[in-house]
C-alpha positions in Angstrom: 241.3 16.5 14.1 242.7 13.2 15.3 246.2 14.7 15.4 244.9 17.4 17.6 243.3 15.0 20.0 246.6 13.0 20.2 248.5 16.2 20.9 246.1 17.1 23.6 246.2 13.7 25.2 250.1 13.8 25.2 249.9 17.3 26.8 247.6 16.1 29.5 249.9 13.2 30.3 252.8 15.5 30.7 250.9 17.9 32.9 250.0 15.0 35.3 253.7 14.6 35.9 254.2 18.2 37.1 254.0 19.5 40.7 251.3 22.1 41.5 254.3 24.7 41.6 255.3 23.8 38.1 251.7 23.9 36.8 251.3 27.3 38.3 254.5 28.6 36.6 253.6 27.0 33.3 250.2 28.9 33.3 252.1 32.1 33.9 254.6 31.4 31.2 251.7 30.6 28.8 250.5 34.1 29.1 253.9 35.1 27.4 253.6 32.6 24.7 255.6 29.8 26.2 254.5 26.1 25.9 255.5 22.9 27.7 258.1 21.1 25.5 259.0 18.1 27.6 260.0 17.0 31.1 263.4 15.9 32.0 264.2 13.6 35.0 267.4 14.8 36.7 269.2 14.0 39.9 267.4 17.0 41.5 263.9 15.9 40.3 261.7 16.6 37.4 262.3 19.8 35.4 259.8 21.1 33.0 261.4 22.4 29.8 259.2 25.3 28.4 259.8 27.0 25.1 258.7 29.9 23.0 260.1 29.6 19.5 263.9 29.1 20.1 263.9 30.4 23.7 263.8 27.9 26.5 263.1 28.3 30.2 263.1 25.6 32.9 260.8 25.2 35.9 262.1 23.0 38.8 259.8 20.9 41.0 259.7 23.7 43.6 258.5 26.2 40.9 261.8 28.0 40.5 262.2 29.5 37.0 265.5 29.6 35.2 265.4 32.1 32.3 268.8 31.2 31.0 269.1 27.5 31.6 272.1 25.5 30.6 270.1 22.9 28.7 271.2 20.9 25.6 268.3 20.5 23.1 268.6 18.0 20.4 267.6 19.4 17.0 264.4 17.9 15.4 
């Protein structure tokens, strides 16, 4: 139960870093099984990296979704 609370707190902390446009797109993506993986700071702003299994999409600060992003993901 404690692990679940820690995971929820971590997710909430990440969500606070998103713009409203990113949050809206994340909600839409969640309907298709995607979940927020992490947020990356770039020279163009913060980019939300969203994943479903091994498929990744990105959401820019303005809410633009890239369905085939050029993102390098380190293996766990």
